[in-house]
C-alpha positions as CSV (number, residue, x, y, z in Angstrom):
1,X,22.0,-10.5,-102.8
2,X,19.0,-8.3,-102.7
3,X,17.8,-10.1,-99.7
4,X,21.2,-9.5,-98.0
5,X,21.4,-5.9,-98.8
6,X,17.7,-5.5,-97.7
7,X,18.4,-7.3,-94.3
8,X,21.7,-5.3,-93.7
9,X,19.8,-2.0,-94.5
10,X,16.9,-3.0,-92.2
11,X,19.2,-4.2,-89.5
12,X,21.0,-0.6,-89.6
13,X,17.8,1.2,-89.5
14,X,16.8,-0.8,-86.6
15,X,20.0,0.2,-84.8
16,X,19.7,3.8,-85.7
17,X,16.2,4.3,-84.2
18,X,17.1,2.6,-80.9
19,X,19.9,5.2,-80.1
20,X,19.3,8.5,-78.1
21,X,21.6,11.5,-77.7
22,X,22.9,12.7,-74.3
23,X,21.0,15.9,-74.7
24,X,17.6,14.1,-75.4
25,X,18.3,11.9,-72.3
26,X,19.1,15.0,-70.2
27,X,15.9,16.8,-71.4
28,X,13.9,13.8,-70.4
29,X,15.7,13.2,-67.0
30,X,16.2,16.6,-65.6
31,X,12.5,17.5,-64.8
32,X,12.1,14.2,-63.2
33,X,15.3,14.8,-61.1
34,X,14.0,18.2,-60.1
35,X,10.7,16.6,-58.9
36,X,12.5,13.9,-57.2
37,X,14.8,16.3,-55.3
38,X,11.5,18.5,-54.2
39,X,9.9,15.3,-53.2
40,X,13.0,14.3,-51.0
41,X,13.1,17.6,-49.5
42,X,9.2,17.4,-48.6
43,X,9.8,13.9,-47.1
44,X,12.9,15.1,-45.1
45,X,10.7,18.1,-43.7
46,X,8.0,15.6,-42.9
47,X,10.3,13.3,-41.1
48,X,11.7,16.0,-39.1
49,X,8.2,17.1,-38.0
50,X,7.4,13.6,-37.1
51,X,10.6,13.3,-35.0
52,X,9.6,16.4,-33.1
53,X,6.1,15.1,-32.6
54,X,7.5,11.8,-31.3
55,X,9.7,13.7,-28.9
56,X,6.7,15.7,-27.7
57,X,4.8,12.5,-27.3
58,X,7.5,10.9,-25.2
59,X,7.7,14.0,-23.0
60,X,3.9,13.8,-22.5
61,X,4.1,10.2,-21.7
62,X,6.7,11.0,-19.2
63,X,4.4,13.6,-17.7
64,X,1.5,11.2,-17.5
65,X,3.5,8.9,-15.7
66,X,4.4,11.5,-13.2
67,X,0.8,12.3,-12.9
68,X,-0.1,8.8,-12.0
69,X,2.6,8.9,-9.4
70,X,1.2,12.2,-8.0
71,X,-2.1,10.8,-8.0
72,X,-1.0,7.7,-6.1
73,X,0.9,9.9,-3.6
74,X,-2.1,12.3,-3.1
75,X,-4.5,9.4,-2.5
76,X,-2.0,8.0,0.1
77,X,-1.6,11.5,1.6
78,X,-5.4,11.8,2.0
79,X,-5.8,8.5,3.7
80,X,-3.0,9.5,6.0
81,X,-4.7,12.8,6.6
82,X,-8.2,11.0,7.3
83,X,-6.4,8.7,9.8
84,X,-4.7,11.6,11.5
85,X,-8.1,13.5,11.7
86,X,-9.7,10.4,13.3
87,X,-6.9,10.0,15.8
88,X,-7.1,13.8,16.6
89,X,-11.0,13.4,17.1
90,X,-10.4,10.4,19.5
91,X,-7.8,12.3,21.5
92,X,-10.2,15.4,21.7
93,X,-12.9,13.0,23.0
94,X,-10.5,11.5,25.4
95,X,-9.5,14.8,26.6
96,X,-13.1,16.0,27.0
97,X,-13.9,13.0,29.1
98,X,-10.7,13.7,31.1
99,X,-11.8,17.2,31.6
100,X,-15.3,16.0,32.8
101,X,-13.7,13.5,35.2
102,X,-11.4,16.4,36.5
103,X,-14.2,18.8,37.0
104,X,-16.3,16.0,38.8
105,X,-13.2,15.3,41.1
106,X,-12.8,19.2,41.7
107,X,-16.6,19.2,42.7
108,X,-16.0,16.3,44.9
109,X,-12.9,17.8,46.5
110,X,-14.8,21.1,47.2
111,X,-17.6,19.2,48.7
112,X,-15.0,17.2,50.9
113,X,-13.4,20.6,51.6
114,X,-16.7,22.0,52.8
115,X,-17.6,19.0,54.9
116,X,-14.1,19.0,56.3
117,X,-14.5,22.7,57.1
118,X,-17.9,22.2,58.8
119,X,-16.3,19.3,60.7
120,X,-13.5,21.4,61.9
121,X,-16.0,24.2,63.0
122,X,-17.9,21.7,64.8
123,X,-14.9,20.4,66.3
124,X,-13.8,23.9,67.4
125,X,-17.2,24.4,69.0
126,X,-16.9,21.5,71.2
């Protein structure tokens, strides 16, 4: 009997030590809940910053792509300008050659006119 009483008392003692009151649990959990809510707020702030940075990065990537296209267009324009300059120089050279030929033809025409004038005068004197 003593053993049964002793085991019942020890069983009851064991159960009494394992229970916690609601106030005790609140006292233990509330500080942790406050810390967790502060950490969640910080995480949300960090996530919003990350999203803003990602949007800026995407915008910069778009600008970089635009710069690459602009570089290609500028290189093409430079090549076209160099080709146009070469064509213009060739045309100037041809124009200068034509002027030289025209001046030579004019000089020949003047000489021919002088000769014709002399021939006419000689014809008149006869």
